[in-house]
C-alpha positions, 0 to 999 in steps of 0.5 A: 500500500502506498502513502497517500498524498496529503493536502495540508492546505485544506485543514481548518483555515481561519478566515477574517474580513478586513477593510483595505488600506488606500494610497491617494484614495486608491485601494492598495490591494487589487485582484492581482494580489489574490494569494499573496501575503498581507499585513495589518496596516491600520484599524481592521485594515490590511495591505500588501506585506512590506519588506520585513513586515509582520505577516497577518495571512494570505489574501483569499478574496476581494469583494466587488471589482478593482474599480470600486476603490473604498468599497471593497473588503478583503477576506484573509486566511489568518489561521490554518495552513497556507502556501505563499511565494518566497524570496531570499532569504529562503526559509527552511523547515521550522523557520518563521517568516516575515514579509519579503519582496513583491508579494512574498515572504522570507526567513525571519531574521534573528532578533537578539531582543524582541521589540516593544509589542513582540517579535514580528516573525510569524508562522512555522514553515512546514515544507519548502518548494525550492526557491518558489514557495513554502507551506506555512502553519499560521500559528 
Protein backbone atom coordinates (compact mmCIF):
# COMPACT_ATOMS: atom_id res chain seq x y z
CA UNK A 1 0.00 0.00 0.00
CA UNK A 2 1.40 3.42 -0.97
CA UNK A 3 1.46 6.54 1.17
CA UNK A 4 -1.50 8.82 0.48
CA UNK A 5 -0.67 12.36 -0.67
CA UNK A 6 -1.57 14.95 1.98
CA UNK A 7 -3.21 18.29 1.26
CA UNK A 8 -2.44 20.26 4.41
CA UNK A 9 -3.80 23.48 2.86
CA UNK A 10 -7.36 22.18 3.25
CA UNK A 11 -7.07 21.73 7.03
CA UNK A 12 -9.12 24.19 9.12
CA UNK A 13 -8.44 27.56 7.51
CA UNK A 14 -9.46 30.51 9.70
CA UNK A 15 -10.79 33.44 7.65
CA UNK A 16 -11.42 37.07 8.64
CA UNK A 17 -12.72 40.10 6.75
CA UNK A 18 -10.93 43.46 6.73
CA UNK A 19 -11.11 46.88 5.10
CA UNK A 20 -8.38 47.67 2.56
CA UNK A 21 -5.75 50.37 3.06
CA UNK A 22 -5.61 53.13 0.46
CA UNK A 23 -2.97 55.37 -1.09
CA UNK A 24 -4.31 58.58 -2.67
CA UNK A 25 -7.89 57.17 -2.49
CA UNK A 26 -6.90 54.01 -4.41
CA UNK A 27 -7.09 50.58 -2.76
CA UNK A 28 -3.67 49.07 -2.03
CA UNK A 29 -4.97 45.56 -2.82
CA UNK A 30 -6.31 44.55 -6.24
CA UNK A 31 -7.35 41.26 -7.85
CA UNK A 32 -3.72 40.72 -8.92
CA UNK A 33 -2.79 40.42 -5.22
CA UNK A 34 -5.01 37.37 -4.57
CA UNK A 35 -2.98 34.60 -2.94
CA UNK A 36 -0.32 36.99 -1.66
CA UNK A 37 0.68 37.74 1.94
CA UNK A 38 -0.86 40.76 3.68
CA UNK A 39 -0.23 42.70 6.88
CA UNK A 40 -2.29 44.89 9.19
CA UNK A 41 -1.97 48.50 8.05
CA UNK A 42 -4.48 50.20 10.35
CA UNK A 43 -7.53 49.53 12.50
CA UNK A 44 -9.17 46.43 10.94
CA UNK A 45 -7.38 47.30 7.70
CA UNK A 46 -4.95 45.29 5.54
CA UNK A 47 -2.48 45.99 2.77
CA UNK A 48 0.36 44.22 0.97
CA UNK A 49 3.03 42.90 3.33
CA UNK A 50 6.05 45.21 3.44
CA UNK A 51 9.65 44.02 3.35
CA UNK A 52 10.36 42.59 6.83
CA UNK A 53 6.77 43.43 7.81
CA UNK A 54 4.64 41.25 10.07
CA UNK A 55 2.64 38.68 8.12
CA UNK A 56 -1.07 38.61 9.01
CA UNK A 57 -2.08 35.97 6.47
CA UNK A 58 -2.94 35.15 2.86
CA UNK A 59 -5.34 37.23 0.76
CA UNK A 60 -8.14 34.83 -0.23
CA UNK A 61 -10.76 37.07 -1.88
CA UNK A 62 -11.90 40.64 -2.53
CA UNK A 63 -15.47 41.89 -2.86
CA UNK A 64 -16.69 43.91 -5.85
CA UNK A 65 -14.19 44.87 -8.61
CA UNK A 66 -10.88 46.70 -8.95
CA UNK A 67 -12.83 49.84 -9.97
CA UNK A 68 -14.68 50.03 -6.63
CA UNK A 69 -11.95 51.74 -4.57
CA UNK A 70 -13.01 52.45 -1.00
CA UNK A 71 -15.93 49.99 -1.08
CA UNK A 72 -14.15 46.64 -1.25
CA UNK A 73 -13.47 44.22 1.60
CA UNK A 74 -10.68 41.66 1.85
CA UNK A 75 -11.02 38.10 3.13
CA UNK A 76 -7.75 36.93 4.67
CA UNK A 77 -6.71 33.48 5.87
CA UNK A 78 -5.33 34.25 9.34
CA UNK A 79 -5.03 30.67 10.63
CA UNK A 80 -4.51 27.14 9.37
CA UNK A 81 -2.03 26.05 6.70
CA UNK A 82 -1.34 28.04 3.51
CA UNK A 83 1.20 28.20 0.69
CA UNK A 84 2.97 31.51 -0.02
CA UNK A 85 5.63 32.57 -2.51
CA UNK A 86 9.13 33.08 -1.07
CA UNK A 87 12.12 35.31 -1.76
CA UNK A 88 15.67 35.50 -0.39
CA UNK A 89 16.48 34.71 2.36
CA UNK A 90 14.62 31.45 1.63
CA UNK A 91 13.24 29.92 4.84
CA UNK A 92 13.96 26.38 5.99
CA UNK A 93 11.55 23.92 7.57
CA UNK A 94 10.84 25.05 11.13
CA UNK A 95 11.67 28.73 10.45
CA UNK A 96 9.28 31.62 10.99
CA UNK A 97 8.71 34.25 8.28
CA UNK A 98 8.32 37.99 7.67
CA UNK A 99 7.40 39.98 4.56
CA UNK A 100 9.67 39.59 1.54
CA UNK A 101 9.74 41.47 -1.75
CA UNK A 102 6.86 41.79 -4.24
CA UNK A 103 4.18 39.64 -2.62
CA UNK A 104 6.45 37.09 -0.95
CA UNK A 105 7.67 36.05 2.49
CA UNK A 106 11.24 35.33 3.61
CA UNK A 107 13.05 33.81 6.58
CA UNK A 108 12.64 35.92 9.69
CA UNK A 109 15.87 37.48 10.93
CA UNK A 110 17.47 36.52 14.21
CA UNK A 111 16.48 39.03 16.85
CA UNK A 112 18.60 39.35 19.97
CA UNK A 113 15.79 41.07 21.87
CA UNK A 114 12.18 41.40 20.80
CA UNK A 115 10.97 44.94 20.04
CA UNK A 116 8.17 46.55 22.05
CA UNK A 117 4.98 44.72 21.13
CA UNK A 118 6.79 41.44 20.43
CA UNK A 119 8.62 39.69 17.62
CA UNK A 120 7.33 40.32 14.08
CA UNK A 121 8.09 36.74 12.92
CA UNK A 122 5.02 34.57 12.28
CA UNK A 123 4.12 31.00 11.39
CA UNK A 124 6.04 27.76 11.19
CA UNK A 125 7.40 26.64 7.82
CA UNK A 126 6.29 23.02 7.18
CA UNK A 127 7.65 22.49 3.65
CA UNK A 128 9.84 24.43 1.22
CA UNK A 129 9.50 24.04 -2.55
CA UNK A 130 12.98 25.06 -3.74
CA UNK A 131 13.05 28.85 -4.13
CA UNK A 132 9.42 29.10 -5.28
CA UNK A 133 7.10 28.78 -2.29
CA UNK A 134 6.62 27.32 1.15
CA UNK A 135 3.85 25.75 3.21
CA UNK A 136 3.24 27.67 6.45
CA UNK A 137 1.26 26.91 9.57
CA UNK A 138 -0.18 30.30 10.55
CA UNK A 139 0.19 29.95 14.29
